[in-house]
VOPAGU-2260 file (C-alpha; in pm, 1 decimal, decimal comma):
REM VOPAGU-2260
SITE   aa  ch    i         X         Y         Z
SITE  MET   A    0   -3033,7     261,1    1376,5
SITE  PHE   A    1   -2749,2     340,4    1639,5
SITE  GLU   A    2   -2385,5     405,7    1603,7
SITE  LEU   A    3   -2100,6     449,3    1838,6
SITE  SER   A    4   -1739,5     504,6    1777,7
SITE  VAL   A    5   -1405,8     449,3    1953,5
SITE  GLN   A    6   -1071,6     615,0    1882,3
SITE  ARG   A    7    -724,7     472,6    1943,9
SITE  VAL   A    8    -376,6     555,2    1824,6
SITE  PHE   A    9     -69,2     319,1    1794,2
SITE  SER   A   10     268,7     363,7    1674,6
SITE  ALA   A   11     407,5     143,4    1395,8
SITE  ALA   A   12     635,3     146,9    1098,6
SITE  HIS   A   13     600,5      35,9     749,5
SITE  ALA   A   14     745,8      26,2     408,8
SITE  ILE   A   15     481,2     -28,7     135,8
SITE  VAL   A   16     557,9    -137,7    -231,6
SITE  MET   A   17     425,4      91,2    -499,6
SITE  ARG   A   18     456,1      27,6    -872,0
SITE  GLY   A   19     696,9    -261,1    -780,6
SITE  GLU   A   20     942,8      -3,0    -572,0
SITE  ARG   A   21     948,6     -57,4    -181,7
SITE  GLU   A   22     968,6     271,4     -14,1
SITE  PRO   A   23    1184,6     331,5     288,1
SITE  LEU   A   24    1087,1     198,9     617,7
SITE  HIS   A   25     907,7     476,1     813,5
SITE  GLY   A   26     695,8     515,1    1107,1
SITE  HIS   A   27     351,0     685,7    1197,0
SITE  ASP   A   28     133,2     757,6    1481,9
SITE  TRP   A   29    -180,0     579,1    1334,8
SITE  ASN   A   30    -502,1     731,7    1459,7
SITE  LEU   A   31    -809,9     500,6    1415,2
SITE  GLU   A   32   -1174,3     543,1    1462,9
SITE  LEU   A   33   -1383,7     256,4    1444,3
SITE  VAL   A   34   -1759,3     290,5    1406,1
SITE  VAL   A   35   -2010,8      17,2    1495,5
SITE  THR   A   36   -2393,4       4,6    1445,5
SITE  ALA   A   37   -2672,6    -196,0    1568,8
SITE  ASP   A   38   -3056,1    -172,9    1472,3
SITE  ARG   A   39   -3162,9    -178,7    1823,3
SITE  LEU   A   40   -3035,2     -97,8    2178,9
SITE  ASP   A   41   -3020,9    -374,7    2436,1
SITE  ASP   A   42   -3223,2    -386,5    2758,4
SITE  ASP   A   43   -3004,3    -128,2    2924,1
SITE  GLY   A   44   -3038,3     104,1    2650,8
SITE  LEU   A   45   -2706,3      36,7    2504,2
SITE  LEU   A   46   -2591,7     -49,8    2149,2
SITE  CYS   A   47   -2283,9    -210,4    2310,3
SITE  ASP   A   48   -2038,3    -133,4    2610,5
SITE  PHE   A   49   -1786,4     126,6    2477,1
SITE  HIS   A   50   -1526,7     -72,7    2712,2
SITE  ALA   A   51   -1608,4    -399,0    2516,2
SITE  VAL   A   52   -1556,7    -252,1    2186,2
SITE  GLN   A   53   -1209,1     -83,6    2320,4
SITE  ALA   A   54   -1083,8    -389,8    2440,1
SITE  VAL   A   55   -1149,1    -579,3    2130,3
SITE  VAL   A   56    -979,0    -307,8    1937,6
SITE  ASP   A   57    -706,5    -313,5    2168,4
SITE  ASP   A   58    -634,3    -668,1    2126,2
SITE  VAL   A   59    -656,8    -648,3    1742,8
SITE  ILE   A   60    -393,7    -357,2    1741,4
SITE  ARG   A   61    -170,6    -467,4    2012,3
SITE  PRO   A   62      51,7    -692,3    1773,5
SITE  PHE   A   63     124,2    -370,1    1589,0
SITE  GLN   A   64     221,9    -133,2    1848,0
SITE  SER   A   65     578,2     -25,3    1835,4
SITE  ARG   A   66     636,1    -271,6    1540,4
SITE  ASN   A   67     728,7    -295,5    1198,4
SITE  LEU   A   68     426,6    -403,1    1023,2
SITE  ASN   A   69     632,6    -558,9     747,6
SITE  GLU   A   70     738,3    -827,7     989,3
SITE  THR   A   71     406,1    -873,8    1162,9
SITE  PRO   A   72     128,9   -1108,4    1055,2
SITE  PRO   A   73     -70,8   -1065,9     837,4
SITE  PHE   A   74     149,1    -800,1     667,9
SITE  ASP   A   75     449,0   -1003,6     654,4
SITE  ARG   A   76     254,8   -1148,4     366,2
SITE  VAL   A   77      42,2    -853,1     258,2
SITE  ASN   A   78     150,0    -499,8     166,6
SITE  PRO   A   79      73,6    -301,7     477,4
SITE  THR   A   80    -120,7      -1,2     304,9
SITE  ALA   A   81    -344,2     200,5     544,9
SITE  GLU   A   82    -613,4      79,5     341,7
SITE  LEU   A   83    -529,1    -286,6     389,0
SITE  VAL   A   84    -425,1    -221,2     762,7
SITE  ALA   A   85    -769,6     -47,3     803,7
SITE  ARG   A   86    -958,1    -372,3     635,0
SITE  HIS   A   87    -749,3    -597,8     872,0
SITE  ILE   A   88    -867,8    -407,5    1196,7
SITE  ALA   A   89   -1236,8    -384,9    1068,2
SITE  ASP   A   90   -1243,4    -736,9     993,0
SITE  ALA   A   91   -1060,0    -872,8    1311,1
SITE  THR   A   92   -1265,7    -660,6    1530,5
SITE  ALA   A   93   -1600,4    -760,5    1346,0
SITE  ALA   A   94   -1547,9   -1120,5    1425,0
SITE  ARG   A   95   -1542,0   -1069,4    1813,1
SITE  LEU   A   96   -1826,7    -832,3    1845,0
SITE  PRO   A   97   -2162,6    -931,1    2017,6
SITE  ALA   A   98   -2430,3   -1060,6    1791,9
SITE  GLY   A   99   -2615,1    -793,1    1618,6
SITE  VAL   A  100   -2340,1    -550,7    1619,3
SITE  ARG   A  101   -2167,2    -468,5    1304,4
SITE  VAL   A  102   -1858,0    -247,2    1219,6
SITE  VAL   A  103   -1980,8      30,9     965,9
SITE  ARG   A  104   -1656,3     208,3     915,3
SITE  VAL   A  105   -1274,0     234,7     991,9
SITE  ARG   A  106   -1086,8     553,0     964,2
SITE  LEU   A  107    -713,2     515,8     977,5
SITE  THR   A  108    -487,7     831,5     952,4
SITE  GLU   A  109    -124,6     788,8     919,5
SITE  ALA   A  110     -19,8    1147,2     865,3
SITE  THR   A  111    -227,4    1458,4     919,9
SITE  GLY   A  112    -487,1    1496,7     641,1
SITE  CYS   A  113    -422,9    1158,6     500,8
SITE  ALA   A  114    -675,3     902,6     598,3
SITE  ALA   A  115    -786,8     586,8     445,6
SITE  HIS   A  116   -1148,4     465,1     536,4
SITE  TYR   A  117   -1296,1     119,5     494,8
SITE  HIS   A  118   -1672,0      50,5     497,7
SITE  PRO   A  119   -1729,5    -349,1     509,3
SITE  ARG   A  120   -2008,2    -478,3     325,4
SITE  HIS   A  121   -2309,3    -632,9     512,3
SITE  ASP   A  122   -2516,5    -851,5     272,2
């Protein structure tokens, strides 16, 4: 099995609801690491082109850049927690990857020392 990862940073604000209370709107520089895996390499010896994965991730996070997540789909309907943002990025990216390439993990840091990890299930 092979893995590769790409990292990206985007700036966005959010105000999550905890125990029925909405916190004040605040911003983060969200640090993203997305890891993909495949069982075999292609004929060129690649799991997948890094640039192709970066382009997909960039398209997925572009709507969030310099925005209020609470006003940006799907988080205009879903609490924009780091956990749910990580899941959204994983699922949206996975849907656009080449056959045989799977998202294994998304790590999303919203503040130093505070990261959410999402590991999609592959049944």
